C-alpha positions as CSV (number, residue, x, y, z in Angstrom):
1,M,74.9,-52.6,2.5
2,I,72.6,-53.1,5.5
3,I,71.3,-49.5,5.4
4,D,70.2,-49.8,1.8
5,H,68.7,-53.2,2.5
6,V,66.5,-51.8,5.3
7,H,65.5,-48.7,3.3
8,Q,64.4,-51.0,0.5
9,F,62.3,-53.0,2.9
10,I,60.7,-49.9,4.3
11,Q,59.9,-48.7,0.8
12,K,58.6,-52.1,-0.4
13,H,56.1,-52.2,2.5
14,N,55.4,-48.4,2.7
15,L,56.2,-48.4,6.4
16,I,57.2,-44.8,6.8
17,P,55.2,-42.2,4.8
18,E,56.8,-38.8,4.5
19,G,56.0,-36.5,7.5
20,S,55.2,-39.4,9.9
21,T,55.6,-38.9,13.6
22,I,57.2,-42.1,15.0
23,V,57.7,-43.4,18.5
24,L,60.7,-45.8,18.6
25,G,60.8,-48.5,21.3
26,L,64.3,-48.1,22.6
27,S,65.8,-50.7,24.9
28,G,69.4,-49.9,24.4
29,G,70.1,-53.3,22.8
30,P,71.8,-53.6,19.4
31,D,68.5,-53.9,17.4
32,S,66.8,-50.8,18.8
33,L,70.2,-48.8,18.8
34,F,70.7,-49.6,15.1
35,L,67.1,-48.5,14.4
36,L,67.6,-45.3,16.4
37,H,70.6,-44.4,14.2
38,L,68.8,-45.3,11.0
39,L,65.6,-43.3,11.8
40,S,67.5,-40.4,13.4
41,S,69.0,-39.7,9.9
42,L,65.5,-39.3,8.5
43,H,64.7,-37.2,11.6
44,K,67.6,-34.9,10.9
45,K,66.6,-34.5,7.3
46,G,63.1,-33.5,8.3
47,N,61.5,-36.5,6.6
48,I,60.0,-37.7,9.9
49,S,59.6,-36.6,13.5
50,L,61.2,-39.2,15.9
51,I,60.6,-39.7,19.6
52,A,62.4,-42.5,21.4
53,A,60.7,-44.2,24.4
54,H,62.3,-46.4,27.0
55,L,60.5,-48.4,29.6
56,D,62.4,-49.3,32.7
57,H,61.0,-52.7,33.8
58,Q,62.8,-52.4,37.1
59,W,63.4,-56.1,37.2
60,R,67.2,-55.7,37.6
61,E,68.9,-53.8,40.4
62,H,70.9,-51.6,38.0
63,S,68.2,-51.0,35.3
64,Y,68.6,-47.3,35.9
65,K,71.9,-47.5,34.1
66,D,70.0,-48.6,30.9
67,V,67.9,-45.4,31.2
68,Q,71.1,-43.3,31.5
69,F,72.6,-45.1,28.4
70,C,69.5,-44.5,26.3
71,L,69.4,-40.8,27.4
72,E,73.0,-40.3,26.3
73,A,72.5,-42.1,23.0
74,T,69.4,-40.1,22.1
75,Q,71.0,-36.8,23.2
76,A,74.0,-37.4,21.0
77,L,71.6,-37.8,18.0
78,G,69.3,-34.9,18.9
79,V,66.3,-37.2,19.4
80,P,63.9,-36.6,22.4
81,L,63.5,-39.5,24.9
82,V,60.5,-40.4,27.0
83,V,61.2,-42.7,30.0
84,G,58.6,-44.7,31.8
85,K,58.7,-47.1,34.8
86,R,56.9,-50.4,35.0
87,S,55.7,-49.5,38.6
88,E,53.8,-46.6,37.1
89,L,51.8,-48.7,34.7
90,T,48.8,-50.8,35.2
91,T,47.3,-53.5,33.0
92,E,44.0,-55.2,32.9
93,K,45.4,-58.2,31.1
94,K,45.6,-61.3,33.4
95,W,49.2,-62.4,34.0
96,N,49.8,-65.9,32.8
97,G,53.0,-66.4,34.7
98,S,55.3,-65.4,31.8
99,L,57.6,-62.5,32.5
100,E,58.3,-62.2,28.8
101,E,54.6,-61.9,28.0
102,L,54.0,-59.4,30.9
103,G,57.0,-57.3,29.7
104,R,55.7,-57.3,26.1
105,T,52.2,-56.2,27.3
106,M,53.7,-53.4,29.5
107,R,55.9,-52.2,26.6
108,Q,53.1,-52.0,24.1
109,Q,50.9,-50.2,26.6
110,F,53.7,-47.7,27.4
111,L,54.5,-47.1,23.7
112,T,50.9,-46.7,22.8
113,T,50.4,-44.1,25.6
114,V,53.5,-42.2,24.4
115,A,52.3,-42.3,20.8
116,K,48.9,-41.0,21.8
117,K,50.4,-38.2,23.9
118,H,52.6,-37.0,21.0
119,N,50.0,-37.6,18.2
120,A,52.4,-40.2,16.6
121,T,51.0,-42.2,13.7
122,L,53.6,-45.1,14.0
123,I,55.4,-47.1,16.6
124,A,58.7,-48.6,15.4
125,L,60.1,-51.8,16.9
126,G,63.5,-53.4,16.4
127,H,62.4,-57.0,15.7
128,H,64.8,-58.6,13.3
129,A,64.9,-61.9,11.2
130,Q,66.0,-64.1,14.1
131,D,63.2,-62.7,16.3
132,Q,60.8,-63.8,13.5
133,Q,62.3,-67.3,13.5
134,E,62.1,-67.5,17.3
135,T,58.4,-66.4,17.3
136,F,57.6,-69.0,14.6
137,F,59.0,-71.9,16.6
138,I,57.4,-70.7,19.9
139,R,54.0,-70.6,18.2
140,L,54.7,-74.0,16.5
141,M,55.5,-75.6,19.9
142,R,52.3,-74.1,21.4
143,G,50.1,-75.5,18.6
144,A,49.3,-72.3,16.7
145,S,47.0,-72.1,13.7
146,L,48.2,-70.9,10.3
147,A,47.5,-67.3,11.3
148,G,49.7,-67.8,14.3
149,L,52.5,-69.4,12.3
150,T,52.7,-66.4,10.0
151,A,54.3,-64.7,13.0
152,M,55.1,-61.0,12.8
153,R,54.2,-58.7,9.9
154,P,56.1,-55.6,8.8
155,K,53.1,-53.5,9.8
156,Q,50.4,-54.4,12.3
157,G,48.1,-51.5,13.2
158,M,50.4,-48.7,14.4
159,F,53.4,-51.0,14.9
160,I,56.1,-51.2,12.2
161,R,59.1,-53.5,12.1
162,P,61.6,-52.1,9.6
163,L,64.3,-54.8,10.5
164,L,62.1,-57.8,10.1
165,Q,64.2,-59.2,7.2
166,T,67.5,-58.1,8.6
167,N,69.9,-60.6,10.2
168,K,71.1,-59.9,13.8
169,K,74.7,-60.6,12.9
170,D,74.6,-57.9,10.2
171,I,73.1,-55.4,12.8
172,V,75.9,-56.2,15.3
173,A,78.6,-56.0,12.6
174,Y,77.4,-52.5,11.5
175,L,77.4,-51.2,15.1
176,E,80.9,-52.6,15.8
177,Q,82.3,-51.3,12.5
178,N,81.0,-47.8,13.3
179,N,82.0,-47.9,17.0
180,I,78.4,-47.6,18.2
181,A,78.0,-48.9,21.8
182,Y,75.0,-50.9,22.8
183,L,73.7,-52.8,25.8
184,I,73.5,-56.6,26.3
185,D,70.6,-57.9,28.3
186,P,71.9,-60.5,30.6
187,T,68.6,-62.3,30.6
188,N,69.1,-63.1,26.9
189,V,71.3,-66.1,27.8
190,S,69.1,-67.4,30.6
191,P,67.7,-70.9,29.7
192,E,64.7,-70.0,31.9
193,F,63.0,-68.4,28.9
194,L,61.7,-70.5,26.0
195,R,62.7,-67.9,23.5
196,N,66.3,-68.0,24.7
197,R,66.4,-71.8,24.5
198,I,65.2,-71.6,20.9
199,R,67.7,-68.8,20.1
200,N,70.7,-70.5,21.7
201,N,70.0,-74.1,20.9
202,V,67.4,-74.7,18.1
203,L,68.3,-72.0,15.6
204,P,72.1,-72.6,15.7
205,A,71.4,-76.4,15.2
206,L,69.2,-75.7,12.1
207,Q,71.7,-73.3,10.6
208,Q,74.4,-75.9,11.2
209,C,72.3,-78.5,9.4
210,D,71.9,-76.4,6.4
211,T,73.5,-73.0,5.7
212,R,70.5,-72.1,3.6
213,F,68.2,-72.2,6.6
214,D,67.8,-68.4,7.0
215,Q,66.9,-67.8,3.4
216,N,64.7,-70.9,3.0
217,F,62.8,-70.1,6.3
218,L,62.1,-66.6,4.9
219,E,60.8,-67.9,1.6
220,T,58.5,-70.5,3.4
221,L,57.2,-67.8,5.8
222,N,56.4,-65.5,2.9
223,R,54.4,-68.3,1.3
224,L,52.5,-69.0,4.5
225,Q,51.7,-65.3,4.9
226,A,50.4,-65.1,1.3
227,T,48.2,-68.1,2.0
228,E,46.9,-66.6,5.2
229,D,46.2,-63.3,3.4
230,Y,44.2,-65.1,0.8
231,L,42.2,-67.1,3.4
232,R,41.6,-63.9,5.4
233,D,40.1,-62.1,2.4
234,H,38.0,-65.2,1.5
235,T,36.8,-65.5,5.1
236,Q,35.6,-61.9,5.0
237,E,33.8,-62.5,1.8
238,L,32.0,-65.6,3.1
239,F,31.3,-63.9,6.5
240,E,29.5,-61.0,4.8
241,G,27.2,-63.4,3.1
242,C,26.3,-65.1,6.4
243,V,25.4,-62.3,8.7
244,R,22.7,-59.7,9.2
245,I,22.4,-56.9,11.7
246,E,19.1,-56.5,13.7
247,N,18.6,-54.4,16.8
248,N,22.4,-53.8,17.1
249,C,22.9,-57.6,17.2
250,L,25.0,-59.5,14.6
251,W,23.2,-62.6,13.6
252,L,24.9,-65.5,11.9
253,N,23.0,-67.8,9.5
254,I,23.7,-71.4,10.6
255,N,22.5,-73.0,7.4
256,Q,24.9,-70.9,5.4
257,L,27.7,-71.5,7.8
258,L,27.4,-75.3,7.8
259,K,27.7,-75.4,4.0
260,F,31.4,-74.5,4.2
261,H,34.4,-76.6,4.9
262,P,35.1,-77.1,8.6
263,I,38.2,-74.9,8.4
264,M,36.2,-72.1,6.9
265,Q,33.4,-72.6,9.5
266,Q,36.0,-72.0,12.3
267,R,37.4,-69.0,10.5
268,I,34.0,-67.4,10.0
269,I,33.1,-68.0,13.6
270,M,36.3,-66.3,14.7
271,E,35.5,-63.3,12.4
272,W,32.0,-63.2,13.9
273,L,33.4,-63.2,17.5
274,M,36.0,-60.5,16.7
275,H,33.3,-58.3,15.1
276,A,31.2,-58.7,18.3
277,R,34.3,-57.7,20.3
278,V,33.8,-60.3,23.0
279,P,36.7,-62.0,24.9
280,F,37.6,-65.5,23.8
281,T,40.4,-68.0,23.5
282,P,40.4,-69.5,20.0
283,T,41.1,-73.2,20.8
284,A,39.8,-76.0,18.6
285,T,37.6,-77.2,21.5
286,F,36.0,-73.8,22.0
287,L,35.2,-73.4,18.3
288,Q,33.8,-77.0,18.1
289,E,31.6,-76.2,21.1
290,I,30.0,-73.3,19.2
291,I,29.5,-75.5,16.0
292,R,27.9,-78.3,18.1
293,F,25.5,-75.8,19.6
294,C,24.6,-74.3,16.2
295,K,23.7,-77.8,15.0
296,Q,21.2,-78.5,17.8
297,P,17.6,-78.2,16.8
298,G,15.2,-75.5,18.1
299,S,15.8,-72.2,19.8
300,K,17.9,-72.0,23.0
301,T,20.8,-70.3,24.8
302,H,24.2,-71.4,25.7
303,K,26.8,-69.8,28.1
304,M,30.2,-69.6,26.4
305,H,32.0,-67.1,28.7
306,N,31.4,-65.3,32.0
307,D,30.6,-62.2,30.0
308,W,28.6,-63.5,27.1
309,M,26.4,-66.3,25.8
310,L,24.9,-67.5,22.5
311,I,21.2,-67.1,21.6
312,K,19.9,-69.4,18.9
313,E,16.6,-68.7,17.1
314,K,15.9,-71.4,14.5
315,E,18.6,-71.0,11.8
316,W,20.1,-67.9,13.3
317,V,22.5,-67.4,16.2
318,T,23.8,-64.2,17.9
319,I,25.9,-63.2,20.8
320,A,24.5,-61.4,23.9
321,A,26.1,-60.0,27.0
322,K,25.3,-61.8,30.3
């Protein structure tokens, strides 16, 4: 049974500790509606405190109807609903031309704001198994690293995804069997979006090629995630042996760095940049530029970004604001 399957997944990954206050991202679609019903049962039992949150993107003329639908759905279950509008939000993130990316950024900002206001410890999202597959292929097509190909995790920071190993068809079947109404986003069939083209063309073709695709994909992804987890831990161990802190600056030992395999060099540099909390785009070209600079003799500086530069002193290199 789908409910038991999801509860087992939640327990396996310890997604919802007893007494948690959870904000649920509610679009009104089948995935978030199913999650609303599942979490509302825990809410009624007093195991958790649940708050639903709906962001009206205002991209469609009748988007206000989605707001009304979500309000009626949450009222019927005794769950409070917070509604926000895209026009009321601002973001510092530069728009790259993708409405999907902009929408995701706005939703995360809205949900994080709601969680902070209500002292919530978790934000629940309705991503399911096919969302995971779509994300994998989007990142594959964009040349992602191993870390990128591991796609979404059950828990990342405050965000939890209880449905990540639940199939969409099972979610829809449950809702229809229990006469639970849900919304259909008309943009989900538009070929304008890459995700839709993968959903409507690529995944059905793969499932037609081999009926075991869903299960085999999950097993492969689990192996990729386990490999990435090991490499992440190993990177942290090597990183700690390569750095020193002096005058609030994080210095990286070049001689130590260059002893490692090129793959680990790149991973250590990324760890270093993330610790320094500087903006960067982790392309292979960008990382190779840093390594080439480190290999140069003598002490010097090198501008890597409008906001920061590298300072090299003999066998040590650090990051400084411009």
